[in-house]
C-alpha positions in Angstrom: 0.0 0.0 0.0 1.4 3.4 -1.0 2.2 5.9 1.7 0.5 9.3 1.9 3.8 10.9 0.9 3.9 8.8 -2.2 0.3 9.6 -3.1 0.7 13.3 -2.9 4.0 13.2 -4.8 2.2 11.3 -7.6 -0.6 13.8 -7.5 1.8 16.7 -7.7 3.3 15.3 -10.9 -0.2 15.2 -12.3 -0.9 18.7 -11.3 2.3 20.0 -12.8 1.6 18.2 -16.0 -1.9 19.9 -16.1 -0.3 23.3 -15.4 2.2 22.8 -18.2 -0.5 21.8 -20.6 -2.7 24.8 -19.8 0.2 27.2 -20.2 1.0 25.6 -23.5 -2.6 26.0 -24.7 -2.4 29.7 -23.8 1.0 30.3 -25.5 2.6 30.8 -22.1 4.9 27.7 -22.0 7.9 29.7 -21.0 6.3 31.4 -18.1 6.6 30.5 -14.4 3.5 30.0 -12.3 3.5 29.9 -8.5 1.6 26.9 -7.1 0.3 27.6 -3.6 -0.6 24.5 -1.7 -3.5 25.6 0.5 -2.6 24.0 3.8 -5.4 25.5 5.9 -7.2 22.2 6.6 -4.2 20.0 7.2 -1.6 19.6 9.9 2.1 20.0 10.1 2.8 16.4 9.1 0.9 16.9 5.9 2.8 20.0 5.2 6.1 18.1 5.7 4.9 15.4 3.3 4.1 18.1 0.8 7.5 19.6 1.2 8.9 16.1 0.5 6.8 16.1 -2.7 8.3 19.3 -3.9 5.9 22.0 -2.7 7.5 25.2 -1.5 4.7 27.7 -1.1 1.7 27.2 1.3 -1.4 29.2 1.9 -3.2 29.8 5.2 -6.4 31.7 6.0 -6.2 32.0 9.8 -3.3 33.8 11.5 -3.3 31.5 14.5 -3.0 28.5 12.3 -0.2 30.1 10.3 1.7 30.6 13.6 1.1 27.0 14.6 2.4 25.7 11.3 5.5 27.8 11.4 6.3 26.8 15.0 5.7 23.1 14.1 8.0 23.3 11.1 10.7 25.1 13.2 10.6 22.2 15.7 11.0 19.7 12.9 14.5 21.0 12.2 15.8 19.6 8.9 13.0 20.6 6.5 13.3 22.4 3.2 12.9 26.2 3.2 9.4 27.3 2.2 7.1 30.4 2.3 3.6 31.0 3.5 1.0 33.3 2.1 -2.1 34.7 3.7 -5.0 33.9 1.4 -8.1 34.4 3.6 -10.0 37.4 5.0 -7.7 39.3 7.3 -9.1 41.0 10.4 -7.4 44.2 11.4 -6.6 42.9 14.9 -4.6 40.0 13.3 -2.5 42.1 11.0 0.5 42.2 13.3 0.4 38.4 13.6 0.8 38.1 9.8 3.3 40.9 9.0 6.8 39.5 8.8 5.5 35.9 8.7 4.1 35.7 5.2 5.5 36.6 1.8 2.3 37.8 0.3 -1.2 38.8 1.5 -3.7 37.8 -1.2 -6.8 39.4 0.3 -6.7 43.1 0.6 -10.4 43.7 -0.3 -11.1 47.2 0.9 -9.4 50.6 1.3 -9.9 50.3 5.0 -7.9 47.1 5.2 -5.2 48.5 2.9 -4.9 51.5 5.2 -4.7 49.3 8.3 -2.0 47.0 6.9 0.0 49.9 5.6 0.0 51.9 8.8 1.0 48.8 10.9 3.7 48.0 8.4 5.0 51.5 8.5 5.1 51.4 12.3 7.0 48.1 12.3 9.5 49.3 9.7 10.1 52.4 11.8 10.7 50.2 14.9 13.1 48.0 12.9 10.9 44.8 13.3 9.9 44.7 9.6 12.4 45.0 6.8 10.2 46.3 4.0 6.6 47.1 3.0 4.1 44.2 2.9 3.6 42.6 -0.4 -0.1 42.4 -1.2 -2.7 41.6 -3.8 -6.0 43.5 -4.2 -8.9 41.2 -3.9 -11.5 42.0 -6.6 -15.1 40.7 -6.7 -15.1 40.4 -10.5 -18.2 38.1 -10.6 -20.3 40.4 -8.5 -21.5 37.6 -6.3 -23.0 38.9 -3.0 -21.2 36.0 -1.2 -17.8 37.1 -2.4 -15.7 39.8 -0.6 -13.3 42.3 -2.2 -13.4 45.5 -4.1 -15.9 45.9 -6.9 -13.9 46.7 -10.1 -15.1 50.3 -10.1 -14.0 50.7 -6.5 -10.5 49.6 -7.5 -10.5 52.1 -10.3 -11.5 54.9 -7.9 -9.2 53.9 -5.1 -6.0 53.3 -7.0 -4.6 56.9 -6.5 -5.0 56.5 -2.7 -3.7 52.9 -2.6 -0.6 53.9 -4.6 0.3 56.5 -1.9 0.4 53.9 0.9 4.0 53.5 1.8 3.6 50.4 4.0 2.3 48.1 1.2 3.6 47.1 -2.2 0.8 46.1 -4.6 2.0 43.1 -6.5 -1.2 42.4 -8.4 -4.8 41.3 -8.2 -6.8 38.3 -6.8 -10.2 36.9 -7.4 -12.4 33.8 -6.9 -14.8 32.5 -9.5 -18.4 31.2 -9.1 -18.3 27.5 -8.3 -19.6 24.9 -10.7 -19.8 27.1 -13.8 -16.8 26.9 -16.1 -18.1 29.6 -18.4 -18.6 32.0 -15.5 -15.1 31.1 -14.2 -13.6 32.0 -17.5 -15.4 35.3 -17.7 -14.3 36.1 -14.1 -10.6 35.3 -14.8 -10.5 37.1 -18.1 -12.2 40.1 -16.4 -9.5 40.1 -13.8 -6.8 40.1 -16.5 -8.5 42.9 -18.4 -8.8 45.0 -15.2 -5.1 44.4 -14.5 -4.2 45.5 -18.0 -6.3 48.6 -17.7 -4.7 49.6 -14.3 -1.3 49.0 -15.8 -1.9 51.3 -18.7 -3.6 54.0 -16.7 -1.3 54.1 -13.7 2.0 52.8 -15.0 2.0 49.9 -12.5 3.6 46.5 -13.1 1.1 44.4 -11.3 2.8 41.2 -12.3 0.7 38.8 -10.3 -2.8 37.5 -10.9 -3.9 35.1 -8.2 -6.9 33.1 -9.4 -7.8 29.4 -9.9 -8.4 26.7 -7.4 -8.8 23.0 -7.4 -11.9 22.9 -9.7 -10.9 25.6 -12.2 -7.1 26.2 -12.1 -6.6 25.2 -15.7 -9.1 27.7 -17.0 -7.4 30.4 -14.8 -4.0 29.6 -16.3 -5.5 29.8 -19.8 -6.7 33.3 -18.9 -3.4 34.6 -17.5 -3.2 33.5 -13.8 0.3 33.6 -12.4 -0.6 32.1 -9.0 -3.0 29.2 -8.4 -4.2 28.2 -5.0 -4.8 24.5 -4.7 -6.1 22.7 -1.5 -8.1 19.5 -1.8 -6.5 18.5 -5.1 -3.1 18.7 -3.4 -3.7 17.2 0.0 -6.6 14.8 -0.6 -5.4 12.0 -3.0 -9.0 10.8 -3.5 -10.1 14.2 -4.8 -10.6 13.8 -8.6 -8.7 16.0 -10.9 -11.4 17.6 -13.1 
C-alpha cells in the first residue's frame, strides 16, 4: 500500500503536467507559475509530506493556524525552506500576527484594510521589526456575487490613487475567486481580472505582475486566462479528490 507521501508526490506530478499543458494552450509555455498548496485544513505532518513532494509555497487563511504551522516546522529541524502566504480574509486585529511571517497577502479587499495594513507595516518598519513594505494583492469581486468579498472593479479604479500612496504596502497584483460549478462563468471572471489588471497597468503605469486566481476545480481555466498564482487545496492534500 502506497504511503500518503507517495500519493501526494504522484498527485503533484499530475498537477504540474496539467499546469504545463494549460500554459502551452495559452501560449505561455515559457512562463513560471506559483503553485500555492493551501494547507489551511491539514496539519504540520501533511505540510512536511508536501515539502517532500516538492511544494515550497503554502497558503493559510487563519493567522493563529499560520503561527502553529511555522512553529511546528521550526521544531522539525531539517525541512526544506518554504514560504507561507495569507489567502483568507484578514481581520485588522490580526495584521501584526501576519506581518513578517508571510511573503504575500492575497486578500486586501477594501481601502480600510489596505490603510490598516500599511499603517501597521510603517510602524513596524520604523521600529526595525519589519524589513520592507508588505507585499499584497488587491482582492476584486469580478463576478459580483454577493457572497464574495473584495473591491468591486469600479472601486479599485476609484481607489488606486489612494492605494498607490500607501508606503507600507507594495501592490503586486490582483486576486479573485470565480463562481463554483460554472466553467463559463469562471472563464469570464478570470478574463475580467486580467483585463482589469491591463487597464490599471496602462492607466497608472503599474507593473502588477501577479494574478492570483484558480483553485482545485478551475485552475486550468485560470491559467489559460493569465493566472500567475494558483491556490490548490483539496487536489493537493486529498489523494481521493478527482482532478477535473
